[in-house]
C-alpha positions as CSV (number, residue, x, y, z in Angstrom):
1,M,61.5,98.7,119.8
2,A,64.2,98.7,117.2
3,L,63.9,100.2,113.7
4,V,65.7,97.3,112.0
5,R,66.7,93.9,113.3
6,R,68.7,91.3,111.3
7,S,72.0,89.4,111.6
8,A,75.2,91.3,111.0
9,Q,75.9,89.1,108.0
10,Q,72.5,90.1,106.5
11,L,72.9,93.8,107.2
12,L,76.4,94.3,105.9
13,P,75.7,94.0,102.2
14,E,72.7,96.3,102.6
15,A,74.9,98.9,104.3
16,Q,77.7,98.6,101.8
17,A,75.3,99.0,98.9
18,G,73.9,102.2,100.4
19,R,70.5,100.8,101.2
20,L,70.5,100.3,104.9
21,H,70.5,104.0,105.9
22,L,67.6,104.6,103.5
23,E,65.7,101.8,105.1
24,L,66.3,103.2,108.6
25,A,65.2,106.7,107.4
26,E,61.9,105.3,106.0
27,K,61.3,103.3,109.2
28,A,62.1,106.4,111.3
29,R,59.6,108.5,109.2
30,V,56.8,106.0,110.1
31,S,57.9,105.3,113.7
32,F,59.1,108.7,115.0
33,E,56.7,111.7,114.9
34,S,59.4,114.1,113.8
35,G,61.4,111.6,111.7
36,V,65.2,112.2,111.7
37,G,67.4,114.8,110.3
38,T,69.8,114.6,107.4
39,S,72.9,114.6,109.7
40,E,71.6,111.4,111.5
41,I,70.9,109.7,108.2
42,R,74.4,110.6,107.0
43,S,75.9,109.2,110.2
44,W,74.1,105.9,109.6
45,E,75.5,105.9,106.0
46,K,79.1,106.5,107.2
47,S,79.2,104.5,110.5
48,L,77.2,101.3,109.9
49,P,79.2,99.8,107.0
50,V,82.4,100.3,109.0
51,F,81.0,98.8,112.2
52,L,79.1,95.9,110.7
53,A,82.2,94.9,108.7
54,D,84.2,94.9,112.0
55,V,81.6,92.7,113.6
56,V,81.7,90.2,110.7
57,D,85.5,90.3,110.7
58,A,85.4,89.3,114.4
59,G,83.6,86.1,113.4
60,L,80.3,87.4,114.7
61,G,78.3,87.6,111.5
62,H,75.6,85.4,113.0
63,V,74.9,87.8,115.9
64,E,71.6,89.6,115.8
65,V,71.8,93.3,115.5
66,L,69.2,95.8,116.8
67,L,69.5,99.2,115.2
68,E,68.1,102.4,116.7
69,H,66.5,100.7,119.7
70,R,64.3,103.0,121.7
71,L,64.8,102.8,125.5
72,P,61.7,101.7,127.5
73,H,59.4,104.6,128.6
74,N,61.9,107.0,127.1
75,P,62.4,108.9,123.9
76,K,66.2,108.2,123.7
77,R,67.5,105.6,121.2
78,V,70.6,103.3,121.3
79,D,72.6,103.2,118.1
80,V,73.3,99.4,118.2
81,I,72.6,96.5,120.4
82,L,74.3,93.2,119.6
83,C,72.5,90.0,120.8
84,G,74.2,86.7,121.2
85,T,75.5,84.2,123.8
86,H,78.3,84.5,126.2
87,P,81.2,82.2,125.1
88,K,81.9,80.9,128.6
89,R,78.5,80.9,130.3
90,G,76.3,80.1,127.3
91,T,73.7,82.5,128.5
92,P,72.3,85.5,126.5
93,S,74.7,88.4,126.3
94,Y,74.0,91.9,125.0
95,V,76.4,94.7,124.0
96,V,75.3,98.3,123.6
97,V,77.4,100.3,121.2
98,E,77.3,104.0,120.6
99,L,78.9,105.0,117.2
100,K,80.5,108.4,116.7
101,Q,82.2,110.0,113.6
102,W,84.1,112.5,115.6
103,S,87.8,112.9,114.9
104,T,88.7,116.0,116.9
105,V,87.4,117.7,120.0
106,D,88.0,121.2,121.3
107,E,88.3,120.4,125.0
108,T,87.3,117.8,127.6
109,D,86.1,118.5,131.1
110,G,85.3,115.3,133.0
111,D,82.2,113.7,131.5
112,L,81.6,116.6,129.1
113,V,83.2,117.2,125.7
114,V,83.1,120.2,123.3
115,I,82.7,119.5,119.6
116,P,83.2,122.4,117.2
117,R,79.9,122.0,115.3
118,Y,77.7,121.6,118.4
119,G,76.1,124.5,120.2
120,Q,76.5,123.2,123.7
121,P,78.7,120.6,125.5
122,V,77.8,117.0,125.0
123,L,78.3,113.9,127.1
124,H,81.4,111.9,126.8
125,P,80.5,108.8,124.6
126,S,81.5,106.4,127.4
127,A,79.4,108.2,129.9
128,Q,76.5,108.2,127.4
129,V,76.8,104.4,127.0
130,R,77.1,103.9,130.7
131,G,73.9,105.9,131.2
132,Y,72.0,103.8,128.6
133,C,73.1,100.5,130.2
134,E,72.3,101.6,133.7
135,Y,68.9,102.8,132.5
136,L,68.2,99.5,130.8
137,I,69.1,97.6,133.9
138,D,67.2,100.0,136.1
139,S,64.0,99.7,134.1
140,T,64.2,96.0,133.1
141,P,63.8,93.5,136.0
142,A,65.1,90.6,133.9
143,L,68.4,92.4,133.3
144,A,68.7,93.5,136.9
145,E,68.4,89.9,137.9
146,R,71.2,88.8,135.5
147,P,74.4,90.6,136.5
148,G,76.9,90.6,133.6
149,A,74.3,90.1,130.9
150,L,74.5,93.7,129.6
151,H,77.7,95.4,128.4
152,G,78.5,98.6,126.4
153,F,81.2,100.7,124.8
154,A,81.6,103.6,122.4
155,Y,83.3,103.3,119.0
156,L,84.8,106.3,117.2
157,H,85.9,104.8,114.0
158,N,87.4,108.0,112.6
159,A,89.4,108.9,115.6
160,M,93.0,108.1,116.6
161,K,93.8,107.6,120.3
162,S,97.1,109.5,119.8
163,G,97.8,112.9,118.4
164,V,95.2,115.6,118.6
165,W,92.6,113.3,119.9
166,R,92.3,114.1,123.6
167,I,89.0,112.4,124.5
168,S,91.0,109.4,125.8
169,N,92.0,111.5,128.8
170,Y,89.1,110.0,130.5
171,A,88.9,107.5,133.4
172,F,87.4,104.5,131.7
173,D,85.6,101.7,133.5
174,E,83.8,98.7,131.9
175,Y,82.1,101.1,129.5
176,G,85.1,101.9,127.4
177,L,85.9,103.7,124.2
178,Y,87.6,102.3,121.1
179,T,89.1,104.2,118.2
180,L,90.4,103.4,114.7
181,D,93.9,102.5,116.0
182,T,92.4,100.4,118.9
183,K,90.0,98.4,116.7
184,A,91.8,95.1,117.4
185,E,91.2,95.6,121.1
186,M,87.5,96.2,120.3
187,L,87.3,93.0,118.3
188,D,88.9,91.1,121.2
189,K,86.4,92.6,123.6
190,L,83.5,91.5,121.4
191,R,84.8,88.0,121.2
192,Q,85.0,87.9,125.0
193,L,81.4,88.9,125.3
194,L,79.8,87.1,122.3
195,D,80.3,83.5,121.2
196,T,81.9,83.3,117.7
197,A,80.7,79.7,117.0
198,A,78.4,79.6,114.0
199,G,76.3,77.0,115.8
200,T,75.1,79.7,118.2
201,R,73.1,81.4,115.4
202,D,69.7,80.1,116.7
203,A,70.8,81.1,120.3
204,A,71.5,84.6,119.0
205,R,68.0,84.9,117.5
206,H,66.6,83.6,120.8
207,A,68.6,86.2,122.7
208,A,67.2,89.0,120.5
209,E,63.6,87.7,120.8
210,E,64.0,87.6,124.6
211,F,65.5,91.1,124.8
212,L,62.6,92.5,122.7
213,S,60.1,90.8,124.9
214,F,61.4,91.9,128.2
215,K,58.8,93.4,130.5
216,H,59.7,96.9,131.7
217,A,58.8,98.4,135.0
218,P,57.4,102.0,134.8
219,S,59.8,104.8,135.3
220,K,60.2,105.6,139.0
221,P,57.6,108.1,140.0
222,L,59.4,111.3,141.0
223,L,57.9,111.5,144.5
224,D,58.4,107.8,145.5
225,R,62.2,108.4,145.6
226,V,62.6,111.9,146.9
227,A,63.4,111.0,150.5
228,V,66.1,108.5,149.5
229,E,67.4,110.7,146.7
230,V,68.0,113.7,149.0
231,K,69.3,111.8,152.0
232,E,71.1,108.7,150.8
233,R,72.1,108.0,147.2
234,E,71.2,108.6,143.6
235,Q,68.0,107.0,142.5
236,F,67.6,108.3,139.0
237,V,69.6,107.6,135.8
238,L,70.2,110.8,133.9
239,L,70.7,110.6,130.2
240,D,72.3,112.8,127.5
241,E,71.2,116.5,128.0
242,Q,70.1,115.7,131.5
243,Q,73.6,114.5,132.4
244,V,75.1,117.6,130.6
245,A,72.9,119.9,132.8
246,F,73.9,118.0,135.9
247,K,77.6,118.2,135.1
248,L,77.5,121.8,134.1
249,V,76.0,122.8,137.4
250,K,78.5,120.7,139.4
251,Q,81.4,122.4,137.4
252,A,79.9,125.8,138.0
253,V,79.7,125.1,141.8
254,E,83.4,124.0,141.8
255,R,84.3,127.0,139.6
256,A,82.6,129.4,142.0
257,R,84.5,127.9,144.9
258,V,87.9,128.3,143.2
259,S,87.5,131.5,141.2
260,K,84.4,133.2,142.7
261,Q,82.8,133.1,139.3
262,Q,79.0,133.3,139.7
263,T,77.2,131.3,137.0
264,V,73.5,131.2,136.2
265,V,72.4,127.9,134.6
266,V,69.0,127.8,132.7
267,I,67.6,124.4,131.9
268,L,64.8,124.5,129.4
269,G,62.4,121.6,128.8
270,G,58.8,120.7,128.3
271,P,56.6,118.7,130.6
272,G,58.2,115.4,131.7
273,S,61.6,116.2,130.2
274,G,63.3,115.5,133.5
275,K,63.8,118.9,135.0
276,S,62.7,118.0,138.5
277,V,64.7,114.8,138.4
278,I,67.8,116.9,137.6
279,A,66.9,119.2,140.5
280,L,66.6,116.3,143.0
281,S,69.8,114.6,141.7
282,L,71.7,117.9,142.2
283,L,70.3,118.4,145.6
284,G,71.3,114.9,146.7
285,E,74.8,115.1,145.2
286,L,75.7,118.5,146.5
287,A,74.1,118.0,149.9
288,R,76.2,114.9,150.4
289,Q,79.3,117.0,149.6
290,G,78.4,119.4,152.4
291,R,77.4,122.2,150.0
292,R,74.9,124.8,151.1
293,V,71.9,124.1,148.8
294,Y,68.2,125.0,148.6
295,H,65.3,124.0,146.4
296,A,62.7,126.7,145.6
297,T,59.5,126.7,143.7
298,G,56.4,128.9,143.4
299,S,54.2,125.9,144.0
300,S,52.9,125.4,147.5
301,A,51.7,121.9,146.6
302,F,55.0,120.7,145.3
303,T,57.0,122.2,148.1
304,K,54.8,120.9,150.9
305,T,54.7,117.4,149.3
306,L,58.5,117.3,149.2
307,R,58.8,118.5,152.8
308,K,56.3,115.8,153.9
309,L,58.2,113.0,152.1
310,V,61.6,113.7,153.6
311,K,59.9,114.1,157.1
312,D,62.8,115.6,159.0
313,R,65.1,118.6,159.0
314,T,66.2,117.7,155.5
315,G,62.8,119.0,154.4
316,A,64.0,122.5,155.3
317,I,65.9,122.7,152.1
318,F,62.6,123.1,150.2
319,K,61.7,126.8,150.0
320,Y,59.5,129.2,148.1
321,F,60.6,131.8,145.6
322,N,59.7,134.6,148.0
323,S,61.7,133.2,150.8
324,F,64.9,135.2,150.1
325,T,63.9,138.8,150.4
326,K,66.3,139.3,153.3
327,S,69.0,136.7,152.5
328,E,72.6,137.5,152.4
329,E,74.2,137.6,148.9
330,Q,75.8,134.4,147.7
331,S,75.1,132.7,151.1
332,L,74.4,129.5,149.2
333,D,76.5,127.4,146.9
334,M,73.5,126.5,144.8
335,I,69.8,127.2,144.6
336,V,67.6,125.2,142.3
337,C,64.6,127.2,141.1
338,D,62.1,124.5,139.9
339,E,59.2,125.6,137.7
340,A,60.9,128.9,137.2
341,H,58.2,130.0,134.8
342,R,56.3,130.8,138.0
343,I,58.7,133.5,139.1
344,R,56.8,136.8,139.7
345,E,57.8,140.4,139.3
346,T,58.4,140.9,143.1
347,S,58.2,138.8,146.2
348,S,56.0,141.3,147.9
349,N,52.5,140.5,149.3
350,R,50.2,141.8,152.0
351,F,52.4,140.2,154.6
352,T,55.7,141.7,153.4
353,P,57.3,144.1,155.8
354,A,57.3,147.7,154.7
355,D,61.1,148.0,154.6
356,V,61.4,145.0,152.3
357,R,58.6,146.3,150.0
358,A,60.2,149.7,149.8
359,R,63.3,148.2,148.2
360,G,61.3,147.2,145.2
361,R,63.7,144.3,144.3
362,R,62.7,142.0,141.5
363,Q,62.2,138.3,142.5
364,V,64.5,137.0,139.8
365,N,67.3,139.3,141.2
366,E,66.8,138.0,144.7
367,L,67.1,134.4,143.5
368,I,70.2,135.1,141.5
369,D,71.9,137.1,144.4
370,V,71.4,134.4,147.0
371,A,73.6,131.7,145.5
372,R,76.9,131.4,143.7
373,V,75.1,129.1,141.2
374,P,71.4,129.8,140.7
375,V,69.8,127.1,138.5
376,F,66.5,127.8,136.8
377,L,64.4,124.9,135.5
378,L,62.0,126.4,133.0
379,D,59.1,125.6,130.7
380,E,57.8,128.9,129.2
381,H,54.6,127.2,128.1
382,Q,53.4,126.4,131.6
383,V,52.6,129.9,132.7
384,V,49.0,129.6,133.9
385,R,48.5,132.7,136.1
386,P,48.9,136.5,135.5
387,G,52.0,137.9,137.0
388,E,54.2,134.8,136.2
389,M,57.1,136.2,134.2
390,G,59.8,133.6,134.3
391,S,61.4,133.3,130.9
392,L,64.8,132.7,129.3
393,V,64.9,136.4,128.1
394,E,64.0,137.8,131.6
395,I,66.4,135.5,133.5
396,T,69.3,136.0,131.0
397,A,68.9,139.8,131.1
398,A,68.8,139.9,134.9
399,A,71.9,137.6,135.1
400,E,74.0,139.5,132.6
401,A,73.0,142.8,134.3
402,L,74.5,141.4,137.5
403,G,77.7,140.3,135.8
404,C,77.0,136.6,135.8
405,R,78.0,134.0,133.3
406,V,75.0,132.3,131.8
407,D,74.9,128.6,130.6
408,V,71.8,127.3,128.9
409,V,70.9,123.6,128.4
410,R,67.9,122.6,126.3
411,L,66.4,119.2,127.1
412,S,64.9,117.2,124.3
413,G,62.2,114.6,124.5
414,Q,59.9,113.9,127.4
415,Y,59.9,111.1,129.9
416,R,56.3,111.3,131.1
417,C,53.4,110.0,128.9
418,G,55.2,106.7,128.5
419,G,58.2,108.4,126.8
420,S,55.9,108.9,123.7
421,E,57.4,111.4,121.4
422,F,54.0,111.4,119.5
423,F,52.0,112.7,122.4
424,D,53.8,116.0,122.6
425,A,53.2,116.6,118.9
426,W,49.6,115.4,119.1
427,G,48.8,117.6,122.1
428,A,50.4,120.7,120.3
429,G,48.2,120.1,117.3
430,L,45.1,119.4,119.5
431,L,45.5,122.7,121.4
432,G,47.1,124.8,118.7
433,T,50.2,125.5,120.7
434,G,52.6,125.3,117.7
435,T,52.6,125.2,113.9
436,R,51.4,121.6,113.6
437,Q,47.9,121.0,112.3
438,P,45.5,118.9,114.4
439,T,46.0,115.1,113.7
440,T,44.0,112.2,115.0
441,W,45.8,110.0,117.5
442,S,45.2,106.8,115.5
443,S,46.7,108.2,112.3
444,L,49.7,109.6,114.2
445,V,50.6,106.3,115.9
446,A,49.6,103.9,113.0
447,E,52.1,101.2,112.3
448,T,54.0,101.8,115.6
449,D,53.9,100.1,118.9
450,D,53.4,103.3,120.9
451,K,52.0,102.1,124.2
452,F,50.6,105.4,125.5
453,L,46.8,105.3,125.6
454,V,44.7,108.3,124.4
455,R,40.9,108.1,124.6
456,S,37.8,110.4,124.8
457,A,34.7,109.7,126.9
458,D,31.2,110.7,126.1
459,S,30.4,111.5,129.8
460,P,32.2,112.2,133.0
461,E,30.9,108.8,134.3
462,E,32.5,107.1,131.3
463,L,35.8,109.0,131.9
464,E,35.8,108.0,135.6
465,Q,35.1,104.3,134.7
466,W,37.8,104.3,132.1
467,L,40.3,105.4,134.8
468,L,39.1,102.7,137.2
469,D,39.3,100.0,134.5
470,R,42.9,101.0,133.7
471,Q,43.8,100.9,137.4
472,Q,42.2,97.4,137.8
473,E,43.8,96.0,134.6
474,F,47.3,97.6,134.8
475,G,47.6,99.1,138.2
476,G,49.0,102.6,139.0
477,T,47.5,105.9,140.1
478,A,44.7,107.9,138.5
479,R,43.3,111.4,138.9
480,I,40.6,113.6,137.3
481,A,41.5,117.2,136.7
482,A,39.4,120.0,135.1
483,G,39.5,123.6,134.0
484,Y,38.5,126.0,136.7
485,C,34.9,126.4,135.5
486,W,32.9,125.7,138.7
487,R,32.8,127.6,141.9
488,W,35.0,126.3,144.7
489,S,33.0,126.4,147.9
490,A,34.3,126.4,151.5
491,P,33.8,123.1,153.2
492,A,30.3,122.4,154.7
493,S,29.7,121.1,158.2
494,R,28.0,117.7,158.6
495,D,27.4,116.6,162.1
496,G,30.1,118.9,163.2
497,V,32.6,117.5,160.7
498,K,34.0,119.5,157.7
499,V,33.2,117.9,154.3
500,L,33.8,118.9,150.8
501,V,31.0,120.3,148.7
502,P,30.4,118.6,145.3
503,D,30.8,121.8,143.2
504,V,31.8,120.2,139.9
505,K,28.4,119.2,138.5
506,I,27.8,117.8,135.0
507,G,24.4,116.4,134.6
508,S,23.8,113.8,137.4
509,W,27.6,113.4,138.0
510,Q,29.0,115.5,140.7
511,R,32.3,115.6,142.5
512,P,34.1,118.1,144.9
513,W,37.2,120.0,144.0
514,N,40.2,119.1,146.0
515,A,40.4,120.6,149.4
516,K,41.4,124.3,149.7
517,P,44.9,125.1,150.8
518,D,45.4,124.6,154.6
519,E,41.8,123.1,154.9
520,K,41.5,119.8,156.7
521,V,38.3,117.9,155.8
522,A,37.0,114.4,156.4
523,D,38.1,111.6,154.0
524,A,40.2,113.9,151.7
525,P,43.9,114.8,151.6
526,E,45.0,118.4,152.0
527,S,45.3,120.1,148.7
528,H,49.1,119.9,148.6
529,Y,48.8,116.1,148.6
530,W,45.9,115.6,146.2
531,A,48.2,114.1,143.5
532,S,50.1,111.8,145.9
533,D,47.5,110.6,148.4
534,P,45.3,107.7,147.1
535,R,42.2,109.5,148.5
536,G,42.7,112.2,145.8
537,F,40.8,110.2,143.2
538,S,37.6,111.1,144.9
539,Q,38.0,114.8,144.1
540,V,38.6,116.8,140.9
541,G,42.0,118.6,140.8
542,C,42.7,122.0,139.3
543,V,45.9,123.1,137.5
544,Y,47.4,124.5,140.7
545,T,47.3,121.1,142.5
546,A,48.2,119.1,139.4
547,Q,51.1,121.2,138.0
548,G,54.5,119.7,138.9
549,F,53.1,116.2,139.6
550,E,52.4,113.0,137.6
551,Y,50.2,110.0,137.9
552,D,49.7,106.9,135.7
553,W,46.2,107.6,134.3
554,A,44.9,111.1,133.7
555,G,41.4,112.2,133.2
556,V,40.9,115.7,131.9
557,I,37.6,117.6,131.8
558,F,37.4,120.6,129.4
559,G,35.0,123.1,130.8
560,P,33.2,125.9,128.9
561,D,36.1,128.3,129.4
562,F,37.9,126.7,126.3
563,V,35.7,125.6,123.4
564,R,35.9,124.9,119.7
565,R,34.0,127.3,117.4
566,D,34.2,127.1,113.6
567,G,37.5,125.1,113.7
568,S,39.3,127.3,116.2
569,W,39.7,127.4,120.0
570,V,37.9,130.2,121.8
571,A,38.6,131.1,125.4
572,E,35.6,132.4,127.4
573,A,36.4,134.5,130.4
574,K,32.8,134.6,131.5
575,H,32.9,130.9,132.3
576,S,36.1,131.0,134.4
577,H,35.9,130.9,138.2
578,D,39.6,131.7,138.6
579,P,39.5,135.2,140.1
580,N,43.0,136.0,139.0
581,V,43.0,134.6,135.5
582,K,39.6,135.9,134.4
583,R,40.9,139.5,135.0
584,A,43.6,139.1,132.2
585,D,43.0,140.8,128.9
586,S,41.5,138.6,126.2
587,A,44.8,137.6,124.4
588,H,46.5,136.8,127.7
589,F,43.5,135.0,129.0
590,H,43.5,132.7,125.9
591,S,47.2,131.9,126.4
592,L,46.7,131.2,130.1
593,I,43.7,128.9,129.6
594,R,45.4,127.0,126.7
595,N,48.5,126.5,128.9
596,T,46.3,125.2,131.7
597,Y,44.9,122.4,129.5
598,K,48.4,121.7,128.2
599,V,49.6,121.1,131.7
600,L,46.6,118.9,132.6
601,L,47.0,116.8,129.4
602,S,50.7,116.1,130.2
603,R,50.3,114.7,133.8
604,G,49.6,111.1,132.8
605,M,52.5,108.6,132.5
606,R,50.6,105.8,130.8
607,G,47.4,107.2,129.4
608,V,44.9,110.1,129.2
609,C,41.1,110.3,128.7
610,L,39.4,113.5,127.6
611,Y,35.9,114.9,128.0
612,S,34.3,118.3,127.3
613,T,31.1,119.7,128.7
614,D,30.6,121.5,125.3
615,P,29.0,119.4,122.5
616,E,31.0,121.0,119.7
617,T,34.3,120.6,121.6
618,Q,33.4,117.1,122.6
619,D,32.8,116.2,118.9
620,Y,36.3,117.6,118.2
621,L,37.9,115.6,121.0
622,R,36.1,112.4,119.9
623,K,37.4,112.9,116.4
624,M,41.0,113.7,117.5
625,T,41.2,110.6,119.8
626,D,39.9,108.1,117.2
């Protein structure tokens, strides 16, 4: 989807007259949930007249221009895509262009640059363009089948290659960078990639139509590529802040080797923002370099699933947060602490040796001490159990007290839920997790081509059928998850075989919970593999088996523990069957239950269907999903 599409010749007078940036702003207001900021509008106003004039001067006024094109299944947008034909091959040719107004830079370090007005390092423009092009090829089969059809470069029209401008101290490849004093080279490059003949105008229109109609494969599910990612080569394309986080960690590891500087990196992001993808990319990269690395979580399901997928000794790198009570300090080059919001006060439990328990060390300190570069991947709104205390404040305080440098990267957008930037906002309004007022889904996505599906069902039977219909029509995986509002029985014995008990009963509909941890029952996966084993569809999952995973189609059953009363959400501890959560005080219980449903809502990659057992809440869900 592009905000604006016309030929360069048509767009240039609009840009020069000061109307194009206003048109883009209005289209963004309708198409993007949060609209755009004044700085982005100002950059359109300053950059587009310059670049469009250059395109026309190159004899390419007939070329079709896509402005602010959103990447497939992804919240990121490309500044400009030029669509035309290749002058030698006569086939469609596309050029991705990233425009920057920068004129100075404080420092450069590999793929990262520091700009005075920005709060954290940003990706080098050429690396940014490379990432966009690789992502487009990776997620668009038609482009992958046409090598040489997609190109890209960055254009810094205010910058000079000489003098104080040091960003050119970068090893360029085919994704180059042009400045004010190398504009002639840029124009030559455009003429090499796009035919200047006016007779190719119709072909340029056809190329744009084809580009916009390309079918896109779904983003690679995280677990499908874990084994290859860790053992062989990169399988994920990291973009923007994801790349910044990746590069900062690599630099910190190298710095620790040279100067013994211990650095704690905290990566903040919501569900589906790419935290686990960053973790696996770091593990793969550093393991191949022979670095000593571990991955740790507080999730038994996530850890055991990763171990199962890699199948051999490589799986030993996946640990738990409480695995480092006796570890030697800085014995690792890096530890990635995934889902760090699940860090607990201490690692002690009933099996902890008395001498370890007597030390009274905090778990966050153990995780920091064990590595030269501890990396914490964190979403503070996914705390769903009492005793989970991972937060930016806690981790930063612990790190600084131990004399560590602290780097923080905040990830924007989310890559689950079809890359829909509307769904996060809609879910926040639905559950009251922010300042946004509840908004119906249809009004939020009106006049856009948002492909993420949101529905409500009037019964659990209808919800289940909706998931089955989506699988049949579109393919993919589906799961039903629910609030912990029904007892969770031990397996029953039938003819000497363990079977699950259908505890989740709503009218005549009944299904079992997923298997209990370490229980093996007939015709059901172990609890750790509920989200990844096809047999998981036959059971209802809870937040502890769903958290950290994703599937294409999500069904969410709201139980009586979280209901609407007089226009507000009310959390009812008496209806909870979670022995740990129900003991929390009322305010904490409300936060934990709300976070539980937030996690369940954000598991789906392509769509979600909601149902509540409570009539008043069901009326609310029906209204909100209209």
